[in-house]
N, C-alpha and C positions, 0 to 999 in steps of 0.2 A: 147612213148605211148600216143595216142590222148585221150581226154576226153571220147569220146563215147566207145573205146575199153576198157579203164579203168573201166568204169560204166557197161558195158556188162560182164566182167570178174569178178567184184564184185558181180553182180547179180547172175551169174551162180554159184560162189562159195558159197554164202549164202543160195541159194537154196538146194545145194548139202550138206551142213552143216545141214540145218533143216531135210533133208531127213535122214542124218545120225543119228541125235538124235531122230527122230520118230522111225526107225528101231531098233535102241539100246533100246528104251523103251518097245518096243513090244516084243522083243527077251527076255529080262531080266524080263518082266513082271511088269516093273516100270511105274508109271504115269508119262507121258510127261508133263502133265499140260500145261501151256503156253510156255514152252521152245521152242518148234519149231517155235512160232510166234516171240519170243524175238530173236532167232538166225537168222531169216529172217530180222529182224530189224537192229541188231547189230553185227552179225556174231560171231567172235571168244568168245566175251565176253559172248554171250548166251550159246555157248557150255560149257564154264568154269563154269558158273552158274548151267547148267543142272547137271553136273558131281559133282560139289563141294557143292551144296546146298542142304540140307535136312531139310524139313520143320518140321520133327518130332523132331528135336534137335536143340539146340541153335548154334552149331558148325558145321565145315565143314563134309561131309559125310565121307572123307578119313582123319581121324586126326590121330596122332602119339601117342595118349594117351595110 
């Protein structure tokens, strides 16, 4: 895979991820905050942050406590 193809595929994937985060936030009534922008910038790490970060608590959103 050449560099241009890789960069295009990465850009398309990150845009798709950001759309998924935005749609999920709208459907669940959750505030997406800056997570769509973070997801555009760093992809999968942004998705993980959106799903596991809860600003109202000090721990992850889905804990086994």
